[in-house]
C-alpha positions in Angstrom: 0.0 0.0 0.0 1.4 3.4 -1.0 1.7 5.9 1.9 -0.5 8.9 1.3 1.7 12.0 1.2 -1.4 14.3 1.6 -2.4 12.4 4.8 1.1 12.7 6.2 1.0 16.5 5.5 -2.3 16.7 7.3 -0.9 15.0 10.4 2.1 17.4 10.5 0.1 20.5 9.7 -3.1 20.1 11.6 -2.9 17.5 14.4 -6.1 18.9 16.0 -8.3 17.7 13.2 -7.2 14.1 12.7 -10.0 11.5 12.8 -9.9 7.8 13.8 -10.2 7.0 10.1 -7.2 9.1 9.3 -5.2 7.3 12.0 -6.4 3.9 10.8 -5.5 4.6 7.2 -2.0 5.9 8.1 -1.1 3.1 10.5 -2.3 0.4 8.1 -0.2 2.0 5.3 2.8 1.7 7.6 2.1 -2.0 8.2 0.3 -1.9 11.5 -2.8 -4.1 12.2 -5.6 -3.5 14.5 -5.3 -6.2 17.1 -7.3 -5.1 20.0 -10.5 -3.0 20.2 -11.5 -2.7 23.8 -14.2 -0.1 24.5 -12.9 3.2 23.2 -9.3 2.1 22.8 -7.9 0.9 19.5 -4.5 -0.8 19.7 -2.4 -1.3 16.5 0.5 -3.8 16.4 3.4 -4.3 14.0 6.1 -6.9 14.6 9.3 -5.4 16.1 7.7 -2.1 17.2 5.9 -0.8 20.2 2.0 -1.0 19.9 0.2 2.2 19.2 -3.0 2.9 21.1 -5.5 5.6 20.2 -8.7 6.5 22.0 -11.9 6.8 20.0 -13.2 10.3 21.1 -16.6 10.4 22.8 -17.8 14.0 22.2 -15.8 14.8 19.1 -14.9 13.3 15.8 -11.2 14.2 16.3 -8.5 12.2 18.1 -6.8 14.0 21.0 -3.5 15.6 20.0 -1.3 13.5 22.4 -2.3 10.4 20.5 -1.7 12.0 17.1 1.7 13.3 18.3 2.6 9.8 19.4 1.8 8.5 15.9 3.9 11.2 14.4 6.8 10.4 16.7 6.6 6.6 16.4 6.3 6.6 12.6 9.0 9.3 12.4 6.9 11.5 10.1 8.9 14.6 10.8 12.2 13.1 9.6 
């Protein structure tokens, strides 16, 4: 799967407006798989890496920025 440059730019430019679908699309493009869906928590795994967990927001359609920032850091999107 080709990694979507436009989506990466969205993560870097506007981390306050990232949806669960955006996170899912990007993590899957990087080879992560959704292994655990417990309540509002979604945990993605990829062999040889630390799992990434995001919380499905309750009163908003946007993921909280600390989770988005962790994805940016773990996937090294700023490098």
